DSSP file (Angstrom, degrees, kcal/mol; ACC not computed):
  #  RESIDUE AA STRUCTURE BP1 BP2  ACC     N-H-->O    O-->H-N    N-H-->O    O-->H-N    TCO  KAPPA ALPHA  PHI   PSI    X-CA   Y-CA   Z-CA
    1    1 A M              0   0    0      0, 0.0     2,-0.3     0, 0.0     0, 0.0   0.000 360.0 360.0 360.0 129.9  -10.7  -22.0   19.9
    2    2 A D        -     0   0    0      2,-0.0     2,-0.5     1,-0.0     0, 0.0  -0.662 360.0-148.9 -85.4 139.1   -7.8  -19.7   20.8
    3    3 A V        -     0   0    0     -2,-0.3     2,-0.6     2,-0.0    -1,-0.0  -0.939   6.6-157.7-108.9 126.4   -6.5  -17.4   18.1
    4    4 A I        -     0   0    0     -2,-0.5     2,-0.7     2,-0.0    -2,-0.0  -0.916   2.0-159.4-106.5 121.4   -2.8  -16.5   18.2
    5    5 A D        +     0   0    0     -2,-0.6    -2,-0.0     1,-0.1     0, 0.0  -0.884  11.4 179.8-102.4 111.3   -1.8  -13.3   16.4
    6    6 A D        +     0   0    0     -2,-0.7    18,-0.4     2,-0.0     2,-0.3   0.091  57.5  76.7 -98.3  22.9    1.9  -13.3   15.6
    7    7 A S        -     0   0    0     16,-0.2     2,-0.4    17,-0.1    16,-0.2  -0.868  62.2-147.8-127.9 163.1    2.0   -9.9   13.9
    8    8 A S  E     -A   22   0A   0     14,-2.8    14,-2.9    -2,-0.3     2,-0.6  -0.996  15.7-133.1-130.5 139.6    1.9   -6.3   15.0
    9    9 A S  E     +A   21   0A   0     -2,-0.4    12,-0.3    12,-0.3     3,-0.1  -0.804  29.0 170.3 -92.5 124.9    0.3   -3.4   13.2
   10   10 A D  E     +     0   0A   0     10,-3.0     2,-0.4    -2,-0.6    11,-0.2   0.795  57.2  29.9-106.7 -36.2    2.7   -0.5   13.1
   11   11 A V  E     -A   20   0A   0      9,-1.8     8,-2.6    51,-0.0     9,-1.7  -0.994  58.3-175.3-137.1 133.2    1.3    2.2   10.7
   12   12 A Y  E     -A   18   0A   0     -2,-0.4     6,-0.2     6,-0.3     2,-0.1  -0.889  17.8-133.3-122.3 154.1   -2.2    3.1    9.8
   13   13 A D    >   -     0   0    0      4,-2.0     3,-1.8    -2,-0.3    50,-0.2  -0.313  44.1 -85.0 -93.3-173.1   -3.6    5.6    7.4
   14   14 A N  T 3  S+     0   0    0     48,-0.3    49,-0.1     1,-0.3    -1,-0.0   0.597 130.7  52.7 -71.8 -10.1   -6.4    8.1    8.0
   15   15 A K  T 3  S-     0   0    0      2,-0.1    -1,-0.3    22,-0.0     3,-0.1   0.237 120.3-108.6-103.9  10.4   -9.1    5.5    7.2
   16   16 A L    <   +     0   0    0     -3,-1.8     2,-0.3     1,-0.3    -2,-0.1   0.688  67.4 152.3  66.7  22.1   -7.5    3.1    9.7
   17   17 A N        -     0   0    0      1,-0.1    -4,-2.0    20,-0.0     2,-0.8  -0.620  53.7-113.0 -73.1 140.5   -6.2    0.8    7.0
   18   18 A I  E     +A   12   0A   0     -2,-0.3    -6,-0.3    -6,-0.2     3,-0.1  -0.687  38.8 174.4 -79.1 113.0   -3.0   -1.1    8.1
   19   19 A L  E     +     0   0A   0     -8,-2.6    12,-2.5    -2,-0.8     2,-0.4   0.817  69.3  21.0 -86.6 -34.9   -0.2    0.3    6.0
   20   20 A Q  E     +AB  11  30A   0     -9,-1.7   -10,-3.0    10,-0.2    -9,-1.8  -0.990  63.1 167.8-140.9 129.5    2.6   -1.6    7.8
   21   21 A A  E     -AB   9  29A   0      8,-2.2     8,-2.9    -2,-0.4     2,-0.4  -0.975  20.5-145.2-134.0 149.6    2.5   -4.7    9.9
   22   22 A S  E     -AB   8  28A   0    -14,-2.9   -14,-2.8    -2,-0.3     5,-0.1  -0.930  12.6-134.2-116.7 140.6    5.4   -6.8   11.1
   23   23 A N    >   -     0   0    0      4,-1.9     3,-2.1    -2,-0.4   -16,-0.2  -0.204  44.2 -83.9 -80.9-178.0    5.4  -10.6   11.6
   24   24 A K  T 3  S+     0   0    0    -18,-0.4   -17,-0.1     1,-0.3    -1,-0.1   0.723 130.9  53.8 -64.4 -20.6    6.8  -12.3   14.7
   25   25 A T  T 3  S-     0   0    0      2,-0.1    -1,-0.3   -19,-0.1   -18,-0.1   0.503 120.3-108.3 -89.0  -3.6   10.3  -12.2   13.3
   26   26 A G    <   +     0   0    0     -3,-2.1    -2,-0.1     1,-0.3   -19,-0.0   0.453  66.9 149.7  93.8   1.4   10.0   -8.4   12.7
   27   27 A T        -     0   0    0      1,-0.1    -4,-1.9    -5,-0.1    -1,-0.3  -0.551  43.2-131.6 -70.5 123.3    9.8   -8.6    8.9
   28   28 A P  E     -B   22   0A   0      0, 0.0    18,-3.4     0, 0.0    19,-0.6  -0.500  17.7-163.8 -78.2 145.6    7.7   -5.6    7.8
   29   29 A N  E     -BC  21  45A   0     -8,-2.9    -8,-2.2    16,-0.2     2,-0.5  -0.994   7.8-160.4-125.7 121.9    4.8   -6.0    5.3
   30   30 A T  E     -BC  20  44A   0     14,-3.2    14,-3.1    -2,-0.4     2,-0.4  -0.888   3.4-164.5-108.4 132.3    3.6   -2.8    3.7
   31   31 A T  E     - C   0  43A   0    -12,-2.5     2,-0.4    -2,-0.5    12,-0.2  -0.951   4.7-155.6-118.7 134.3    0.2   -2.6    2.0
   32   32 A I  E     - C   0  42A   0     10,-2.9     9,-3.2    -2,-0.4    10,-1.4  -0.920  11.6-150.4-109.9 133.1   -1.0    0.1   -0.4
   33   33 A Y  E     + C   0  40A   0     -2,-0.4     2,-0.2     7,-0.3     3,-0.1  -0.836  19.2 169.4-107.5 139.8   -4.7    0.9   -0.7
   34   34 A G  E  >> + C   0  39A   0      5,-3.1     4,-1.8    -2,-0.4     5,-1.8  -0.516  46.2  72.6-126.9-163.0   -6.4    2.2   -3.8
   35   35 A Y  T >45S-     0   0    0     36,-0.4     3,-0.6     1,-0.2    -1,-0.1   0.957 135.6 -39.8  50.8  57.1  -10.0    2.7   -5.0
   36   36 A Q  T 345S-     0   0    0     35,-0.3    -1,-0.2     1,-0.2    -2,-0.1   0.848 110.9 -60.7  61.1  36.9  -10.5    5.6   -2.7
   37   37 A Q  T 345S+     0   0    0      2,-0.2    -1,-0.2    34,-0.1    -2,-0.2   0.767 115.9 110.4  66.2  29.2   -8.6    3.8    0.1
   38   38 A T  T <<5S+     0   0    0     -4,-1.8    -3,-0.2    -3,-0.6    -2,-0.1   0.674  71.1  36.6-106.3 -20.7  -11.1    0.9    0.1
   39   39 A L  E   <S-C   34   0A   0     -5,-1.8    -5,-3.1     0, 0.0     2,-0.3  -0.985  78.8-113.7-136.4 142.3   -9.1   -2.0   -1.3
   40   40 A P  E     +C   33   0A   0      0, 0.0    -7,-0.3     0, 0.0     3,-0.1  -0.575  32.4 172.7 -71.3 134.6   -5.5   -3.2   -1.1
   41   41 A I  E     +     0   0A   0     -9,-3.2     2,-0.3     1,-0.4    -8,-0.2   0.526  63.6  21.0-118.9 -12.9   -3.8   -2.9   -4.5
   42   42 A A  E     -C   32   0A   0    -10,-1.4   -10,-2.9     2,-0.0     2,-0.4  -0.979  54.8-167.6-155.2 143.1   -0.2   -3.8   -3.6
   43   43 A Q  E     -C   31   0A   0     -2,-0.3     2,-0.5   -12,-0.2   -12,-0.2  -0.996   7.5-169.1-133.5 130.4    1.7   -5.6   -0.8
   44   44 A I  E     -C   30   0A   0    -14,-3.1   -14,-3.2    -2,-0.4     3,-0.4  -0.976   7.6-155.0-122.6 124.0    5.4   -5.4   -0.3
   45   45 A T  E    S+C   29   0A   0     -2,-0.5   -16,-0.2   -16,-0.2     3,-0.1  -0.822  73.4  24.8-101.0 136.1    7.2   -7.7    2.1
   46   46 A G  S    S+     0   0    0    -18,-3.4     2,-0.4    -2,-0.4    -1,-0.2   0.564 101.2  88.5  94.1  10.2   10.6   -6.8    3.6
   47   47 A I        -     0   0    0    -19,-0.6    -1,-0.2    -3,-0.4    -3,-0.1  -1.000  69.7-127.3-139.4 140.2   10.3   -3.0    3.4
   48   48 A T     >  -     0   0    0     -2,-0.4     4,-2.2     1,-0.1     5,-0.2  -0.406  27.0-113.3 -80.1 162.3    8.8   -0.5    5.8
   49   49 A Y  H  > S+     0   0    0      1,-0.2     4,-2.5     2,-0.2     5,-0.2   0.914 118.8  52.4 -58.8 -43.8    6.3    2.0    4.8
   50   50 A A  H  > S+     0   0    0      1,-0.2     4,-2.1     2,-0.2    -1,-0.2   0.893 108.4  50.3 -62.2 -40.3    8.8    4.8    5.4
   51   51 A Q  H  > S+     0   0    0      2,-0.2     4,-2.0     1,-0.2    -1,-0.2   0.908 110.4  49.8 -64.7 -41.3   11.4    3.1    3.2
   52   52 A L  H  X S+     0   0    0     -4,-2.2     4,-1.6     1,-0.2    -2,-0.2   0.921 110.7  49.2 -62.8 -44.2    8.8    2.7    0.4
   53   53 A M  H  <>S+     0   0    0     -4,-2.5     5,-3.0     1,-0.2    -1,-0.2   0.878 108.9  53.7 -64.2 -36.3    7.8    6.4    0.6
   54   54 A Q  H ><5S+     0   0    0     -4,-2.1     3,-1.3     3,-0.2    -1,-0.2   0.901 104.1  55.2 -64.4 -40.7   11.5    7.4    0.5
   55   55 A I  H 3<5S+     0   0    0     -4,-2.0    -1,-0.2     1,-0.3    -2,-0.2   0.887 114.3  40.3 -57.9 -39.7   12.0    5.4   -2.7
   56   56 A F  T 3<5S-     0   0    0     -4,-1.6    -1,-0.3    -5,-0.1    -2,-0.2   0.303 112.8-119.3 -94.4   8.8    9.2    7.3   -4.4
   57   57 A N  T < 5 +     0   0    0     -3,-1.3    -3,-0.2     1,-0.2    -2,-0.1   0.894  68.8 135.2  55.2  44.1   10.2   10.7   -2.8
   58   58 A L      < -     0   0    0     -5,-3.0    -1,-0.2    -6,-0.1    -2,-0.1  -0.858  63.9 -91.8-118.0 155.3    6.9   11.0   -1.0
   59   59 A P        -     0   0    0      0, 0.0     2,-0.4     0, 0.0     5,-0.0  -0.398  28.2-130.4 -66.7 143.2    6.3   12.0    2.6
   60   60 A A        +     0   0    0      4,-0.1   -10,-0.1    -2,-0.1    -9,-0.0  -0.107  65.6 129.1 -85.6  37.3    6.1    9.1    5.1
   61   61 A T  S >  S-     0   0    0     -2,-0.4     3,-1.5     1,-0.1     4,-0.5  -0.429  79.8 -97.9 -84.2 165.4    2.9   10.5    6.5
   62   62 A P  T 3  S+     0   0    0      0, 0.0   -48,-0.3     0, 0.0     3,-0.1   0.711 126.8  34.8 -60.0 -18.7   -0.2    8.3    6.9
   63   63 A T  T >  S+     0   0    0    -50,-0.2     3,-1.6     1,-0.1     4,-0.2   0.293  86.0 103.2-116.0   8.7   -1.6    9.7    3.6
   64   64 A G  G X  S+     0   0    0     -3,-1.5     3,-1.8     1,-0.3     4,-0.1   0.851  72.8  64.9 -58.7 -35.2    1.7   10.1    1.7
   65   65 A Y  G >  S+     0   0    0     -4,-0.5     3,-2.3     1,-0.3     6,-0.3   0.685  79.8  81.2 -64.8 -16.8    1.0    7.0   -0.3
   66   66 A L  G <  S+     0   0    0     -3,-1.6    -1,-0.3     1,-0.3    -2,-0.2   0.697  84.5  63.0 -63.1 -16.4   -2.0    8.7   -1.9
   67   67 A G  G <  S+     0   0    0     -3,-1.8    -1,-0.3    -4,-0.2    -2,-0.2   0.502  77.3 113.2 -84.7  -4.7    0.6   10.4   -4.2
   68   68 A L  S X> S-     0   0    0     -3,-2.3     4,-2.2     1,-0.1     3,-0.5  -0.432  74.1-127.9 -67.6 142.2    1.7    7.0   -5.7
   69   69 A D  H 3> S+     0   0    0      1,-0.2     4,-2.5     2,-0.2     5,-0.2   0.870 108.6  56.3 -57.9 -39.5    0.8    6.6   -9.4
   70   70 A I  H 3> S+     0   0    0      1,-0.2     4,-1.7    19,-0.2    -1,-0.2   0.844 108.4  48.1 -64.7 -31.1   -0.9    3.3   -8.7
   71   71 A V  H <> S+     0   0    0     -3,-0.5     4,-2.4    -6,-0.3   -36,-0.4   0.935 112.6  45.9 -74.2 -46.6   -3.2    4.9   -6.2
   72   72 A T  H  X S+     0   0    0     -4,-2.2     4,-1.2     1,-0.2    -2,-0.2   0.879 114.0  50.1 -65.1 -35.3   -4.2    7.8   -8.4
   73   73 A K  H  X S+     0   0    0     -4,-2.5     4,-0.5    -5,-0.2    13,-0.2   0.886 110.6  49.1 -69.6 -37.6   -4.8    5.4  -11.3
   74   74 A S  H >< S+     0   0    0     -4,-1.7     3,-0.9    -5,-0.2    -2,-0.2   0.896 108.6  53.6 -67.5 -38.0   -6.9    3.1   -9.2
   75   75 A D  H 3< S+     0   0    0     -4,-2.4    -1,-0.2     1,-0.2    -2,-0.2   0.819 112.1  45.3 -63.8 -29.6   -8.9    6.1   -8.0
   76   76 A A  H 3< S+     0   0    0     -4,-1.2     2,-0.4    -5,-0.2    -1,-0.2   0.482  82.3 123.6 -91.4  -3.9   -9.6    7.0  -11.6
   77   77 A D    <<  +     0   0    0     -3,-0.9     3,-0.1    -4,-0.5    -3,-0.1  -0.432  18.6 129.4 -66.9 114.2  -10.4    3.5  -12.7
   78   78 A K        +     0   0    0     -2,-0.4     2,-0.3     1,-0.3    -1,-0.2   0.448  66.7  14.4-141.4 -11.5  -13.9    3.6  -14.3
   79   79 A D  S  > S-     0   0    0     -3,-0.2     4,-2.4     1,-0.0    -1,-0.3  -0.888  90.5 -79.6-154.0-176.6  -13.6    1.8  -17.7
   80   80 A S  H  > S+     0   0    0     -2,-0.3     4,-2.0     1,-0.2     5,-0.1   0.833 124.2  53.4 -64.9 -32.0  -11.4   -0.4  -19.8
   81   81 A G  H  > S+     0   0    0      2,-0.2     4,-1.6     1,-0.2    -1,-0.2   0.936 113.3  40.7 -67.4 -46.7   -9.1    2.5  -20.8
   82   82 A T  H  > S+     0   0    0      2,-0.2     4,-1.9     1,-0.2    -2,-0.2   0.812 112.8  56.6 -72.9 -28.3   -8.5    3.7  -17.2
   83   83 A E  H  X S+     0   0    0     -4,-2.4     4,-2.5     2,-0.2    -2,-0.2   0.903 105.8  50.4 -67.4 -39.7   -8.2    0.0  -16.1
   84   84 A N  H  X S+     0   0    0     -4,-2.0     4,-2.4     2,-0.2    -2,-0.2   0.878 108.0  53.3 -64.0 -37.0   -5.4   -0.5  -18.7
   85   85 A A  H  X S+     0   0    0     -4,-1.6     4,-2.1     2,-0.2    -1,-0.2   0.900 109.9  48.4 -63.1 -40.3   -3.7    2.6  -17.3
   86   86 A L  H  X S+     0   0    0     -4,-1.9     4,-2.7   -13,-0.2    -2,-0.2   0.921 109.6  51.6 -65.0 -44.5   -3.9    1.1  -13.8
   87   87 A I  H  X S+     0   0    0     -4,-2.5     4,-2.3     1,-0.2    -2,-0.2   0.914 111.0  48.2 -59.6 -43.2   -2.5   -2.3  -15.0
   88   88 A N  H  X S+     0   0    0     -4,-2.4     4,-2.3     2,-0.2    -1,-0.2   0.902 111.2  50.3 -63.2 -41.2    0.4   -0.5  -16.7
   89   89 A A  H  X S+     0   0    0     -4,-2.1     4,-2.2     2,-0.2    -2,-0.2   0.900 110.4  49.6 -64.7 -40.4    1.1    1.5  -13.5
   90   90 A L  H  X S+     0   0    0     -4,-2.7     4,-1.7     2,-0.2    -2,-0.2   0.897 109.4  51.8 -64.7 -40.1    1.0   -1.7  -11.4
   91   91 A D  H  X S+     0   0    0     -4,-2.3     4,-0.7     1,-0.2    -2,-0.2   0.917 111.7  46.9 -61.3 -42.9    3.5   -3.3  -13.8
   92   92 A N  H >< S+     0   0    0     -4,-2.3     3,-0.7     1,-0.2    -2,-0.2   0.865 108.1  56.2 -66.5 -36.4    5.8   -0.3  -13.5
   93   93 A F  H 3< S+     0   0    0     -4,-2.2    -1,-0.2     1,-0.2    -2,-0.2   0.854 102.2  56.8 -62.9 -36.4    5.5   -0.4   -9.7
   94   94 A R  H 3<        0   0    0     -4,-1.7    -1,-0.2     1,-0.3    -2,-0.2   0.721 360.0 360.0 -68.8 -21.8    6.6   -4.0   -9.6
   95   95 A M    <<        0   0    0     -3,-0.7    -1,-0.3    -4,-0.7    -2,-0.2   0.492 360.0 360.0 -75.1 360.0    9.9   -3.1  -11.4
């Protein structure tokens, strides 16, 4: 069976996670990783990684996203209190 990949990976972080990939029409999809860069916690379609970092006034470096509140809250998630803080941060991120 042939597999056709209609996307391209454009930006990777220091753990080789794909931060930005574009589909065949060129629409960018940006993924943010949390939990010590092991799991995706947010995906944004239609914005580049650099544009997202600019919105949050963070450097568009491969590790710039580590300064996002949702990432620091996911890294600190260890109990129901810290999980609620992460949920609130994710809700704010969506706005």
